[in-house]
C-alpha positions as CSV (number, residue, x, y, z in Angstrom):
1,X,68.9,36.4,-5.6
2,X,70.0,35.2,-9.2
3,X,67.5,35.3,-11.7
4,X,66.5,31.8,-13.0
5,X,66.0,30.9,-16.4
6,X,62.9,28.9,-17.7
7,X,62.9,25.3,-17.6
8,X,63.5,24.1,-21.2
9,X,60.7,22.5,-23.3
10,X,61.9,19.0,-22.3
11,X,61.4,19.9,-18.5
12,X,58.0,21.2,-19.3
13,X,56.7,18.3,-21.1
14,X,53.4,17.5,-19.2
15,X,52.2,13.8,-18.1
16,X,50.7,12.3,-21.1
17,X,52.1,14.8,-23.7
18,X,53.4,13.0,-26.3
19,X,55.1,15.5,-28.2
20,X,58.3,14.4,-29.8
21,X,61.4,16.3,-28.7
22,X,64.2,17.0,-30.5
23,X,67.4,15.5,-29.4
24,X,68.7,19.2,-28.7
25,X,65.8,19.6,-26.2
26,X,66.2,16.5,-24.9
27,X,69.9,17.2,-24.0
28,X,69.1,20.6,-22.7
29,X,66.7,19.0,-20.4
30,X,69.2,16.5,-19.1
31,X,71.6,19.4,-18.3
32,X,68.9,21.1,-16.5
33,X,67.9,18.3,-14.3
34,X,71.6,17.5,-13.5
35,X,72.0,20.9,-12.4
36,X,68.9,20.5,-10.3
37,X,70.4,17.4,-8.8
38,X,73.7,19.3,-7.9
39,X,75.6,17.9,-10.9
40,X,76.2,20.9,-13.2
41,X,78.0,20.2,-16.3
42,X,81.4,21.8,-16.2
43,X,82.6,23.8,-19.1
44,X,85.4,21.2,-19.7
45,X,83.3,18.2,-19.4
46,X,82.9,16.1,-22.6
47,X,79.4,14.7,-22.9
48,X,80.8,11.3,-22.1
49,X,82.5,12.8,-18.8
50,X,79.5,14.6,-17.8
51,X,77.3,11.3,-18.3
52,X,79.8,9.4,-16.0
53,X,79.4,12.2,-13.5
54,X,75.6,12.2,-13.8
55,X,75.1,8.4,-13.7
56,X,77.5,8.4,-10.7
57,X,74.9,10.6,-8.7
58,X,71.8,9.2,-10.5
59,X,72.7,5.4,-10.0
60,X,70.9,2.7,-11.7
61,X,69.0,5.0,-14.1
62,X,72.4,5.0,-16.4
63,X,71.1,3.3,-19.4
64,X,68.9,6.2,-20.0
65,X,71.5,8.8,-19.9
66,X,73.9,6.4,-21.8
67,X,71.1,6.5,-24.3
68,X,70.4,10.1,-24.3
69,X,74.2,10.9,-24.3
70,X,75.0,8.6,-27.3
71,X,72.3,9.9,-29.7
72,X,73.1,13.5,-28.7
73,X,76.7,13.1,-29.5
74,X,75.9,11.5,-33.0
75,X,74.0,14.3,-33.8
76,X,75.9,17.2,-32.3
77,X,79.6,16.0,-33.0
78,X,78.8,13.3,-35.8
79,X,76.5,15.5,-37.8
80,X,73.8,12.2,-37.6
81,X,70.4,13.3,-37.2
82,X,68.4,10.7,-35.7
83,X,65.9,8.5,-37.6
84,X,62.9,8.6,-36.6
85,X,63.1,5.3,-34.7
86,X,65.9,6.6,-32.8
87,X,64.2,9.8,-32.0
88,X,61.5,7.7,-30.6
89,X,64.3,5.9,-28.6
90,X,65.7,8.9,-27.1
91,X,62.1,10.2,-26.2
92,X,61.1,7.2,-24.6
93,X,64.7,7.2,-22.6
94,X,64.1,11.0,-21.6
95,X,60.5,10.3,-20.1
96,X,61.7,7.4,-18.2
97,X,64.6,9.1,-16.7
98,X,62.5,12.3,-15.9
99,X,59.7,10.1,-14.3
100,X,62.7,8.7,-12.1
101,X,64.3,12.1,-11.5
102,X,60.9,13.7,-10.5
103,X,59.4,12.3,-7.3
104,X,55.6,10.9,-7.7
105,X,54.5,14.6,-6.6
106,X,56.5,16.3,-9.8
107,X,59.2,17.9,-7.5
108,X,62.9,17.2,-8.1
109,X,64.8,14.7,-6.2
110,X,67.5,17.2,-5.3
111,X,68.3,15.2,-2.0
112,X,69.5,12.0,-3.8
């Protein structure tokens, strides 16, 4: 059996934990959850191509995925660190998406 790496910090955030995550931590969490849903990011995927594939699988939760992708791309490729307000927005989007992707019992919804 393959050795699984530990989940990134963004996945390990406990309910009620209001620690502010970095854009990089959140995007790693997005990639992790995508893999769990059976939508791994392909090496050739741009962040926007991956966003389209992932939102196709996640469905109505697309605005959160789009927000995370937009802020990540501005940081990673545009060299624009998010303002405190944008960092708050991306953290809110991540927590909202994570709560939807995880069932009420906290397990991944890998059978979507």
